[in-house]
PDB file of N, CA, C and O in Angstrom:
ATOM      1  N   MET A   1     159.113  27.628 167.348  1.00  0.00           N
ATOM      2  CA  MET A   1     158.684  26.644 168.379  1.00  0.00           C
ATOM      3  C   MET A   1     157.741  26.013 168.140  1.00  0.00           C
ATOM      4  O   MET A   1     157.659  24.885 168.626  1.00  0.00           O
ATOM      5  N   LEU A   2     156.692  26.529 167.298  1.00  0.00           N
ATOM      6  CA  LEU A   2     155.437  25.597 167.208  1.00  0.00           C
ATOM      7  C   LEU A   2     155.667  24.864 166.029  1.00  0.00           C
ATOM      8  O   LEU A   2     154.998  23.831 166.017  1.00  0.00           O
ATOM      9  N   ARG A   3     156.381  25.028 165.017  1.00  0.00           N
ATOM     10  CA  ARG A   3     156.860  23.784 163.847  1.00  0.00           C
ATOM     11  C   ARG A   3     157.892  22.898 164.432  1.00  0.00           C
ATOM     12  O   ARG A   3     158.158  21.896 163.769  1.00  0.00           O
ATOM     13  N   ARG A   4     158.549  23.082 165.594  1.00  0.00           N
ATOM     14  CA  ARG A   4     159.418  22.070 165.896  1.00  0.00           C
ATOM     15  C   ARG A   4     158.442  21.093 166.868  1.00  0.00           C
ATOM     16  O   ARG A   4     158.609  19.875 166.932  1.00  0.00           O
ATOM     17  N   ALA A   5     157.438  21.789 167.585  1.00  0.00           N
ATOM     18  CA  ALA A   5     156.563  21.169 168.668  1.00  0.00           C
ATOM     19  C   ALA A   5     155.667  20.267 167.627  1.00  0.00           C
ATOM     20  O   ALA A   5     155.327  19.138 167.979  1.00  0.00           O
ATOM     21  N   ALA A   6     155.244  20.841 166.187  1.00  0.00           N
ATOM     22  CA  ALA A   6     154.564  20.006 165.346  1.00  0.00           C
ATOM     23  C   ALA A   6     155.089  18.756 164.819  1.00  0.00           C
ATOM     24  O   ALA A   6     154.445  17.725 164.624  1.00  0.00           O
ATOM     25  N   TRP A   7     156.584  18.999 164.568  1.00  0.00           N
ATOM     26  CA  TRP A   7     157.313  17.641 164.283  1.00  0.00           C
ATOM     27  C   TRP A   7     157.325  16.942 165.264  1.00  0.00           C
ATOM     28  O   TRP A   7     157.114  15.753 165.023  1.00  0.00           O
ATOM     29  N   HIS A   8     157.516  17.242 166.451  1.00  0.00           N
ATOM     30  CA  HIS A   8     157.849  16.275 167.481  1.00  0.00           C
ATOM     31  C   HIS A   8     156.534  15.224 167.865  1.00  0.00           C
ATOM     32  O   HIS A   8     156.512  14.085 168.331  1.00  0.00           O
ATOM     33  N   LEU A   9     155.458  16.172 167.439  1.00  0.00           N
ATOM     34  CA  LEU A   9     153.995  15.505 167.776  1.00  0.00           C
ATOM     35  C   LEU A   9     153.678  14.312 166.762  1.00  0.00           C
ATOM     36  O   LEU A   9     153.320  13.157 166.990  1.00  0.00           O
ATOM     37  N   ARG A  10     153.917  14.944 165.637  1.00  0.00           N
ATOM     38  CA  ARG A  10     153.927  13.920 164.621  1.00  0.00           C
ATOM     39  C   ARG A  10     154.881  12.805 164.515  1.00  0.00           C
ATOM     40  O   ARG A  10     154.452  11.831 163.896  1.00  0.00           O
ATOM     41  N   ALA A  11     155.913  12.737 164.915  1.00  0.00           N
ATOM     42  CA  ALA A  11     157.023  11.932 165.124  1.00  0.00           C
ATOM     43  C   ALA A  11     156.538  10.899 166.346  1.00  0.00           C
ATOM     44  O   ALA A  11     156.856   9.716 166.469  1.00  0.00           O
ATOM     45  N   ALA A  12     155.695  11.677 167.194  1.00  0.00           N
ATOM     46  CA  ALA A  12     155.663  10.593 168.450  1.00  0.00           C
ATOM     47  C   ALA A  12     154.190   9.820 168.204  1.00  0.00           C
ATOM     48  O   ALA A  12     153.835   8.837 168.855  1.00  0.00           O
ATOM     49  N   VAL A  13     153.505  10.369 167.280  1.00  0.00           N
ATOM     50  CA  VAL A  13     152.290   9.531 166.592  1.00  0.00           C
ATOM     51  C   VAL A  13     152.759   8.514 166.020  1.00  0.00           C
ATOM     52  O   VAL A  13     152.395   7.396 166.384  1.00  0.00           O
ATOM     53  N   GLU A  14     153.563   8.666 165.120  1.00  0.00           N
ATOM     54  CA  GLU A  14     154.053   7.704 164.344  1.00  0.00           C
ATOM     55  C   GLU A  14     155.026   6.624 165.013  1.00  0.00           C
ATOM     56  O   GLU A  14     155.140   5.476 164.584  1.00  0.00           O
ATOM     57  N   ALA A  15     155.725   7.145 166.135  1.00  0.00           N
ATOM     58  CA  ALA A  15     156.128   6.146 166.877  1.00  0.00           C
ATOM     59  C   ALA A  15     155.253   5.412 167.731  1.00  0.00           C
ATOM     60  O   ALA A  15     155.597   4.312 168.165  1.00  0.00           O
ATOM     61  N   GLY A  16     154.307   5.853 167.970  1.00  0.00           N
ATOM     62  CA  GLY A  16     153.304   5.308 169.086  1.00  0.00           C
ATOM     63  C   GLY A  16     153.373   5.710 170.410  1.00  0.00           C
ATOM     64  O   GLY A  16     152.829   5.047 171.293  1.00  0.00           O
ATOM     65  N   ASP A  17     154.139   6.977 170.693  1.00  0.00           N
ATOM     66  CA  ASP A  17     154.355   7.286 171.984  1.00  0.00           C
ATOM     67  C   ASP A  17     153.457   7.856 172.754  1.00  0.00           C
ATOM     68  O   ASP A  17     152.339   7.673 172.272  1.00  0.00           O
ATOM     69  N   ASP A  18     153.427   8.518 173.814  1.00  0.00           N
ATOM     70  CA  ASP A  18     152.215   9.146 174.816  1.00  0.00           C
ATOM     71  C   ASP A  18     152.168  10.543 174.058  1.00  0.00           C
ATOM     72  O   ASP A  18     152.966  11.430 174.360  1.00  0.00           O
ATOM     73  N   VAL A  19     151.430  10.674 173.294  1.00  0.00           N
ATOM     74  CA  VAL A  19     151.127  12.079 172.545  1.00  0.00           C
ATOM     75  C   VAL A  19     150.530  13.227 173.591  1.00  0.00           C
ATOM     76  O   VAL A  19     150.752  14.437 173.549  1.00  0.00           O
ATOM     77  N   ASP A  20     149.718  12.503 174.530  1.00  0.00           N
ATOM     78  CA  ASP A  20     149.261  13.547 175.485  1.00  0.00           C
ATOM     79  C   ASP A  20     150.144  14.344 176.507  1.00  0.00           C
ATOM     80  O   ASP A  20     149.897  15.443 177.003  1.00  0.00           O
ATOM     81  N   ALA A  21     151.151  13.593 176.691  1.00  0.00           N
ATOM     82  CA  ALA A  21     152.018  14.195 177.932  1.00  0.00           C
ATOM     83  C   ALA A  21     152.843  15.044 176.918  1.00  0.00           C
ATOM     84  O   ALA A  21     153.341  16.094 177.328  1.00  0.00           O
ATOM     85  N   LEU A  22     152.997  14.715 175.806  1.00  0.00           N
ATOM     86  CA  LEU A  22     154.032  15.879 175.026  1.00  0.00           C
ATOM     87  C   LEU A  22     153.084  17.227 174.513  1.00  0.00           C
ATOM     88  O   LEU A  22     153.489  18.386 174.420  1.00  0.00           O
ATOM     89  N   ARG A  23     151.748  16.735 174.218  1.00  0.00           N
ATOM     90  CA  ARG A  23     150.849  17.984 174.160  1.00  0.00           C
ATOM     91  C   ARG A  23     150.804  18.892 175.209  1.00  0.00           C
ATOM     92  O   ARG A  23     150.864  20.120 175.163  1.00  0.00           O
ATOM     93  N   ARG A  24     150.683  18.079 176.245  1.00  0.00           N
ATOM     94  CA  ARG A  24     150.862  19.084 177.624  1.00  0.00           C
ATOM     95  C   ARG A  24     152.322  20.169 177.772  1.00  0.00           C
ATOM     96  O   ARG A  24     152.487  21.348 178.088  1.00  0.00           O
ATOM     97  N   GLN A  25     153.120  19.149 177.395  1.00  0.00           N
ATOM     98  CA  GLN A  25     154.333  20.233 177.604  1.00  0.00           C
ATOM     99  C   GLN A  25     154.565  21.085 176.771  1.00  0.00           C
ATOM    100  O   GLN A  25     155.198  22.097 177.072  1.00  0.00           O
ATOM    101  N   VAL A  26     153.957  20.792 175.156  1.00  0.00           N
ATOM    102  CA  VAL A  26     154.239  21.780 174.530  1.00  0.00           C
ATOM    103  C   VAL A  26     153.320  23.238 174.792  1.00  0.00           C
ATOM    104  O   VAL A  26     153.851  24.345 174.705  1.00  0.00           O
ATOM    105  N   MET A  27     152.080  23.072 175.073  1.00  0.00           N
ATOM    106  CA  MET A  27     151.088  23.773 175.731  1.00  0.00           C
ATOM    107  C   MET A  27     151.606  24.631 176.838  1.00  0.00           C
ATOM    108  O   MET A  27     151.275  25.816 176.833  1.00  0.00           O
ATOM    109  N   ALA A  28     152.376  24.176 177.784  1.00  0.00           N
ATOM    110  CA  ALA A  28     152.962  24.817 178.740  1.00  0.00           C
ATOM    111  C   ALA A  28     154.117  25.691 178.683  1.00  0.00           C
ATOM    112  O   ALA A  28     154.552  26.533 179.468  1.00  0.00           O
ATOM    113  N   GLU A  29     154.532  25.239 177.456  1.00  0.00           N
ATOM    114  CA  GLU A  29     155.869  26.021 176.775  1.00  0.00           C
ATOM    115  C   GLU A  29     155.315  27.541 176.116  1.00  0.00           C
ATOM    116  O   GLU A  29     155.686  28.701 176.297  1.00  0.00           O
ATOM    117  N   VAL A  30     154.213  26.901 175.244  1.00  0.00           N
ATOM    118  CA  VAL A  30     153.593  28.032 174.502  1.00  0.00           C
ATOM    119  C   VAL A  30     152.721  28.949 175.804  1.00  0.00           C
ATOM    120  O   VAL A  30     152.633  30.150 175.549  1.00  0.00           O
ATOM    121  N   TYR A  31     152.409  28.730 176.462  1.00  0.00           N
ATOM    122  CA  TYR A  31     151.735  29.477 177.718  1.00  0.00           C
ATOM    123  C   TYR A  31     152.725  30.451 178.466  1.00  0.00           C
ATOM    124  O   TYR A  31     152.511  31.657 178.594  1.00  0.00           O
ATOM    125  N   ARG A  32     154.030  29.670 179.029  1.00  0.00           N
ATOM    126  CA  ARG A  32     154.958  30.429 179.193  1.00  0.00           C
ATOM    127  C   ARG A  32     155.701  31.617 178.522  1.00  0.00           C
ATOM    128  O   ARG A  32     156.184  32.513 179.213  1.00  0.00           O
ATOM    129  N   VAL A  33     155.811  31.614 176.764  1.00  0.00           N
ATOM    130  CA  VAL A  33     156.049  32.713 175.999  1.00  0.00           C
ATOM    131  C   VAL A  33     155.075  33.311 176.183  1.00  0.00           C
ATOM    132  O   VAL A  33     155.395  34.313 176.823  1.00  0.00           O
ATOM    133  N   LEU A  34     153.769  33.296 175.952  1.00  0.00           N
ATOM    134  CA  LEU A  34     152.913  34.136 175.906  1.00  0.00           C
ATOM    135  C   LEU A  34     152.793  34.740 176.955  1.00  0.00           C
ATOM    136  O   LEU A  34     152.463  35.924 176.889  1.00  0.00           O
ATOM    137  N   SER A  35     152.993  34.199 178.092  1.00  0.00           N
ATOM    138  CA  SER A  35     153.010  35.221 179.507  1.00  0.00           C
ATOM    139  C   SER A  35     154.151  35.929 179.461  1.00  0.00           C
ATOM    140  O   SER A  35     154.110  37.019 180.032  1.00  0.00           O
ATOM    141  N   ILE A  36     155.104  35.633 178.971  1.00  0.00           N
ATOM    142  CA  ILE A  36     156.127  36.346 179.126  1.00  0.00           C
ATOM    143  C   ILE A  36     155.979  38.049 178.412  1.00  0.00           C
ATOM    144  O   ILE A  36     156.274  39.099 178.983  1.00  0.00           O
ATOM    145  N   HIS A  37     155.500  37.898 177.189  1.00  0.00           N
ATOM    146  CA  HIS A  37     155.364  38.836 176.090  1.00  0.00           C
ATOM    147  C   HIS A  37     154.063  39.419 176.283  1.00  0.00           C
ATOM    148  O   HIS A  37     153.999  40.600 175.944  1.00  0.00           O
ATOM    149  N   LEU A  38     152.777  38.793 176.837  1.00  0.00           N
ATOM    150  CA  LEU A  38     151.694  39.371 176.818  1.00  0.00           C
ATOM    151  C   LEU A  38     151.431  39.677 178.432  1.00  0.00           C
ATOM    152  O   LEU A  38     150.720  40.668 178.601  1.00  0.00           O
ATOM    153  N   GLY A  39     151.741  39.208 179.295  1.00  0.00           N
ATOM    154  CA  GLY A  39     151.521  39.390 180.692  1.00  0.00           C
ATOM    155  C   GLY A  39     150.801  37.762 181.041  1.00  0.00           C
ATOM    156  O   GLY A  39     150.505  36.897 180.217  1.00  0.00           O
ATOM    157  N   THR A  40     150.678  37.728 182.284  1.00  0.00           N
ATOM    158  CA  THR A  40     149.704  36.647 182.698  1.00  0.00           C
ATOM    159  C   THR A  40     148.170  36.790 182.614  1.00  0.00           C
ATOM    160  O   THR A  40     147.778  37.831 183.142  1.00  0.00           O
ATOM    161  N   PRO A  41     147.106  35.937 182.036  1.00  0.00           N
ATOM    162  CA  PRO A  41     145.932  36.552 181.926  1.00  0.00           C
ATOM    163  C   PRO A  41     145.643  36.573 183.539  1.00  0.00           C
ATOM    164  O   PRO A  41     146.139  36.016 184.518  1.00  0.00           O
ATOM    165  N   PRO A  42     144.376  37.684 183.257  1.00  0.00           N
ATOM    166  CA  PRO A  42     143.595  37.862 184.595  1.00  0.00           C
ATOM    167  C   PRO A  42     142.653  36.744 185.438  1.00  0.00           C
ATOM    168  O   PRO A  42     142.081  35.882 184.771  1.00  0.00           O
ATOM    169  N   GLU A  43     142.538  36.752 186.473  1.00  0.00           N
ATOM    170  CA  GLU A  43     141.865  35.620 187.145  1.00  0.00           C
ATOM    171  C   GLU A  43     140.396  36.360 187.538  1.00  0.00           C
ATOM    172  O   GLU A  43     139.431  35.667 187.857  1.00  0.00           O
ATOM    173  N   THR A  44     140.353  37.215 187.506  1.00  0.00           N
ATOM    174  CA  THR A  44     139.003  38.199 187.403  1.00  0.00           C
ATOM    175  C   THR A  44     138.895  39.451 186.835  1.00  0.00           C
ATOM    176  O   THR A  44     139.993  40.003 186.766  1.00  0.00           O
ATOM    177  N   PHE A  45     137.841  40.200 186.338  1.00  0.00           N
ATOM    178  CA  PHE A  45     137.744  41.145 185.615  1.00  0.00           C
ATOM    179  C   PHE A  45     136.539  41.800 185.915  1.00  0.00           C
ATOM    180  O   PHE A  45     135.649  40.964 186.074  1.00  0.00           O
ATOM    181  N   ILE A  46     136.027  43.300 186.099  1.00  0.00           N
ATOM    182  CA  ILE A  46     134.791  43.623 185.602  1.00  0.00           C
ATOM    183  C   ILE A  46     134.553  44.186 184.394  1.00  0.00           C
ATOM    184  O   ILE A  46     135.242  44.984 183.759  1.00  0.00           O
ATOM    185  N   TRP A  47     133.162  43.528 184.057  1.00  0.00           N
ATOM    186  CA  TRP A  47     132.640  43.310 182.854  1.00  0.00           C
ATOM    187  C   TRP A  47     131.803  44.419 182.403  1.00  0.00           C
ATOM    188  O   TRP A  47     130.592  44.263 182.556  1.00  0.00           O
ATOM    189  N   GLN A  48     132.149  45.345 181.957  1.00  0.00           N
ATOM    190  CA  GLN A  48     130.878  46.317 181.551  1.00  0.00           C
ATOM    191  C   GLN A  48     131.266  46.769 180.177  1.00  0.00           C
ATOM    192  O   GLN A  48     132.320  46.808 179.542  1.00  0.00           O
ATOM    193  N   TRP A  49     129.935  47.117 179.944  1.00  0.00           N
ATOM    194  CA  TRP A  49     129.866  47.847 178.376  1.00  0.00           C
ATOM    195  C   TRP A  49     128.755  49.060 178.361  1.00  0.00           C
ATOM    196  O   TRP A  49     128.026  49.413 179.288  1.00  0.00           O
ATOM    197  N   ARG A  50     128.851  49.629 176.927  1.00  0.00           N
ATOM    198  CA  ARG A  50     127.405  50.369 176.563  1.00  0.00           C
ATOM    199  C   ARG A  50     126.710  49.676 175.217  1.00  0.00           C
ATOM    200  O   ARG A  50     127.222  49.282 174.169  1.00  0.00           O
ATOM    201  N   ASP A  51     125.590  49.690 175.595  1.00  0.00           N
ATOM    202  CA  ASP A  51     124.745  49.014 174.324  1.00  0.00           C
ATOM    203  C   ASP A  51     124.755  50.160 173.305  1.00  0.00           C
ATOM    204  O   ASP A  51     125.358  51.232 173.361  1.00  0.00           O
ATOM    205  N   ARG A  52     124.009  49.713 172.439  1.00  0.00           N
ATOM    206  CA  ARG A  52     123.429  50.469 170.975  1.00  0.00           C
ATOM    207  C   ARG A  52     122.957  52.089 171.249  1.00  0.00           C
ATOM    208  O   ARG A  52     123.299  53.096 170.630  1.00  0.00           O
ATOM    209  N   ASP A  53     122.041  51.945 172.418  1.00  0.00           N
ATOM    210  CA  ASP A  53     121.282  53.089 172.888  1.00  0.00           C
ATOM    211  C   ASP A  53     122.338  53.935 173.745  1.00  0.00           C
ATOM    212  O   ASP A  53     122.003  55.057 174.125  1.00  0.00           O
ATOM    213  N   GLY A  54     123.607  53.426 174.060  1.00  0.00           N
ATOM    214  CA  GLY A  54     124.460  54.422 175.063  1.00  0.00           C
ATOM    215  C   GLY A  54     124.306  53.949 176.265  1.00  0.00           C
ATOM    216  O   GLY A  54     125.269  54.180 176.996  1.00  0.00           O
ATOM    217  N   LEU A  55     123.407  53.343 176.759  1.00  0.00           N
ATOM    218  CA  LEU A  55     123.306  52.745 178.038  1.00  0.00           C
ATOM    219  C   LEU A  55     124.420  51.955 178.707  1.00  0.00           C
ATOM    220  O   LEU A  55     124.910  50.927 178.240  1.00  0.00           O
ATOM    221  N   PHE A  56     124.771  52.540 179.852  1.00  0.00           N
ATOM    222  CA  PHE A  56     125.955  51.954 180.571  1.00  0.00           C
ATOM    223  C   PHE A  56     125.686  50.489 181.550  1.00  0.00           C
ATOM    224  O   PHE A  56     125.020  50.632 182.575  1.00  0.00           O
ATOM    225  N   THR A  57     126.114  49.378 181.269  1.00  0.00           N
ATOM    226  CA  THR A  57     125.847  48.164 181.963  1.00  0.00           C
ATOM    227  C   THR A  57     127.092  47.842 182.652  1.00  0.00           C
ATOM    228  O   THR A  57     128.217  48.031 182.190  1.00  0.00           O
ATOM    229  N   ARG A  58     126.891  47.483 183.467  1.00  0.00           N
ATOM    230  CA  ARG A  58     128.099  46.776 184.337  1.00  0.00           C
ATOM    231  C   ARG A  58     127.331  45.025 184.854  1.00  0.00           C
ATOM    232  O   ARG A  58     126.310  44.762 185.489  1.00  0.00           O
ATOM    233  N   GLY A  59     128.330  44.185 184.260  1.00  0.00           N
ATOM    234  CA  GLY A  59     127.800  42.843 184.336  1.00  0.00           C
ATOM    235  C   GLY A  59     128.446  42.198 185.807  1.00  0.00           C
ATOM    236  O   GLY A  59     128.048  41.123 186.256  1.00  0.00           O
ATOM    237  N   GLY A  60     129.548  43.065 186.506  1.00  0.00           N
ATOM    238  CA  GLY A  60     130.122  42.750 187.546  1.00  0.00           C
ATOM    239  C   GLY A  60     131.417  42.207 187.426  1.00  0.00           C
ATOM    240  O   GLY A  60     132.021  42.198 186.353  1.00  0.00           O
ATOM    241  N   GLU A  61     131.945  41.680 188.652  1.00  0.00           N
ATOM    242  CA  GLU A  61     132.993  40.854 188.214  1.00  0.00           C
ATOM    243  C   GLU A  61     133.025  39.488 188.334  1.00  0.00           C
ATOM    244  O   GLU A  61     132.329  38.934 189.185  1.00  0.00           O
ATOM    245  N   MET A  62     133.774  38.843 187.560  1.00  0.00           N
ATOM    246  CA  MET A  62     133.686  37.398 186.837  1.00  0.00           C
ATOM    247  C   MET A  62     135.027  36.805 186.437  1.00  0.00           C
ATOM    248  O   MET A  62     136.029  37.488 186.223  1.00  0.00           O
ATOM    249  N   THR A  63     134.983  35.826 186.376  1.00  0.00           N
ATOM    250  CA  THR A  63     136.308  35.024 185.594  1.00  0.00           C
ATOM    251  C   THR A  63     136.157  34.755 184.311  1.00  0.00           C
ATOM    252  O   THR A  63     135.085  34.840 183.713  1.00  0.00           O
ATOM    253  N   PRO A  64     137.425  34.355 183.733  1.00  0.00           N
ATOM    254  CA  PRO A  64     136.801  34.214 182.022  1.00  0.00           C
ATOM    255  C   PRO A  64     136.067  33.149 182.017  1.00  0.00           C
ATOM    256  O   PRO A  64     135.184  33.204 181.162  1.00  0.00           O
ATOM    257  N   ARG A  65     136.086  32.042 182.738  1.00  0.00           N
ATOM    258  CA  ARG A  65     135.296  30.939 182.131  1.00  0.00           C
ATOM    259  C   ARG A  65     133.825  31.423 182.902  1.00  0.00           C
ATOM    260  O   ARG A  65     132.955  30.803 182.291  1.00  0.00           O
ATOM    261  N   GLN A  66     133.314  32.068 183.730  1.00  0.00           N
ATOM    262  CA  GLN A  66     131.891  32.485 183.924  1.00  0.00           C
ATOM    263  C   GLN A  66     131.670  33.400 182.878  1.00  0.00           C
ATOM    264  O   GLN A  66     130.480  33.389 182.564  1.00  0.00           O
ATOM    265  N   PHE A  67     132.403  34.262 182.152  1.00  0.00           N
ATOM    266  CA  PHE A  67     132.081  34.996 181.178  1.00  0.00           C
ATOM    267  C   PHE A  67     131.705  34.263 179.984  1.00  0.00           C
ATOM    268  O   PHE A  67     130.809  34.578 179.201  1.00  0.00           O
ATOM    269  N   ALA A  68     132.735  32.909 179.893  1.00  0.00           N
ATOM    270  CA  ALA A  68     132.417  32.243 178.399  1.00  0.00           C
ATOM    271  C   ALA A  68     130.998  31.450 179.003  1.00  0.00           C
ATOM    272  O   ALA A  68     130.150  31.296 178.125  1.00  0.00           O
ATOM    273  N   ALA A  69     130.684  31.022 180.119  1.00  0.00           N
ATOM    274  CA  ALA A  69     129.729  30.551 180.154  1.00  0.00           C
ATOM    275  C   ALA A  69     128.250  31.694 180.154  1.00  0.00           C
ATOM    276  O   ALA A  69     127.197  31.191 179.763  1.00  0.00           O
ATOM    277  N   GLN A  70     128.237  32.849 180.494  1.00  0.00           N
ATOM    278  CA  GLN A  70     127.358  33.667 180.214  1.00  0.00           C
ATOM    279  C   GLN A  70     127.327  34.036 178.714  1.00  0.00           C
ATOM    280  O   GLN A  70     126.312  33.888 178.034  1.00  0.00           O
ATOM    281  N   TYR A  71     128.276  34.433 178.321  1.00  0.00           N
ATOM    282  CA  TYR A  71     127.962  35.372 177.265  1.00  0.00           C
ATOM    283  C   TYR A  71     128.576  34.863 175.813  1.00  0.00           C
ATOM    284  O   TYR A  71     128.500  35.590 174.822  1.00  0.00           O
ATOM    285  N   VAL A  72     129.220  33.491 175.767  1.00  0.00           N
ATOM    286  CA  VAL A  72     129.719  33.068 174.440  1.00  0.00           C
ATOM    287  C   VAL A  72     128.487  32.092 174.261  1.00  0.00           C
ATOM    288  O   VAL A  72     128.001  31.220 174.981  1.00  0.00           O
ATOM    289  N   LEU A  73     128.119  32.689 172.766  1.00  0.00           N
ATOM    290  CA  LEU A  73     127.048  31.767 172.522  1.00  0.00           C
ATOM    291  C   LEU A  73     126.819  29.998 171.574  1.00  0.00           C
ATOM    292  O   LEU A  73     125.911  29.210 171.311  1.00  0.00           O
ATOM    293  N   THR A  74     128.282  30.142 171.365  1.00  0.00           N
ATOM    294  CA  THR A  74     128.723  29.093 170.587  1.00  0.00           C
ATOM    295  C   THR A  74     129.436  27.863 171.505  1.00  0.00           C
ATOM    296  O   THR A  74     130.294  28.110 172.352  1.00  0.00           O
ATOM    297  N   ASP A  75     128.994  26.625 171.234  1.00  0.00           N
ATOM    298  CA  ASP A  75     129.922  25.741 171.872  1.00  0.00           C
ATOM    299  C   ASP A  75     131.331  25.621 171.166  1.00  0.00           C
ATOM    300  O   ASP A  75     131.470  25.481 169.951  1.00  0.00           O
ATOM    301  N   LEU A  76     132.582  25.710 172.290  1.00  0.00           N
ATOM    302  CA  LEU A  76     133.843  25.925 171.740  1.00  0.00           C
ATOM    303  C   LEU A  76     134.400  24.969 171.506  1.00  0.00           C
ATOM    304  O   LEU A  76     135.517  24.982 170.988  1.00  0.00           O
ATOM    305  N   ALA A  77     133.669  23.717 171.877  1.00  0.00           N
ATOM    306  CA  ALA A  77     134.229  22.272 171.296  1.00  0.00           C
ATOM    307  C   ALA A  77     134.067  21.951 170.061  1.00  0.00           C
ATOM    308  O   ALA A  77     134.892  21.211 169.525  1.00  0.00           O
ATOM    309  N   ASP A  78     132.805  22.518 169.252  1.00  0.00           N
ATOM    310  CA  ASP A  78     132.717  22.208 167.762  1.00  0.00           C
ATOM    311  C   ASP A  78     133.455  23.343 167.122  1.00  0.00           C
ATOM    312  O   ASP A  78     133.569  23.392 165.897  1.00  0.00           O
TER     313      ASP A  78
END
C-alpha cells in the first residue's frame, strides 16, 4: 500500500497534479488500516509514572496533544 502510494505521489508531482489532496487520501487510508489492526487511538488518557526514586506521580487526564506540548522536549517539525 505504501509503495503504491509513493508511486502515485511521484507520478502526481511529475504531472503537476494536486499532490496535497492525494497525500490526504493516502494518509486517511493508512490511518484506516492502522486503526483496524491496532485500534483507534485514545482521545484522552491518564498519565502516571514512577520516577527513579520509586515515587509514584500522576499527571492527570490529558489528550495526546496536551501530553506532547507538556512532555515532548523537541520540536516535532524539525
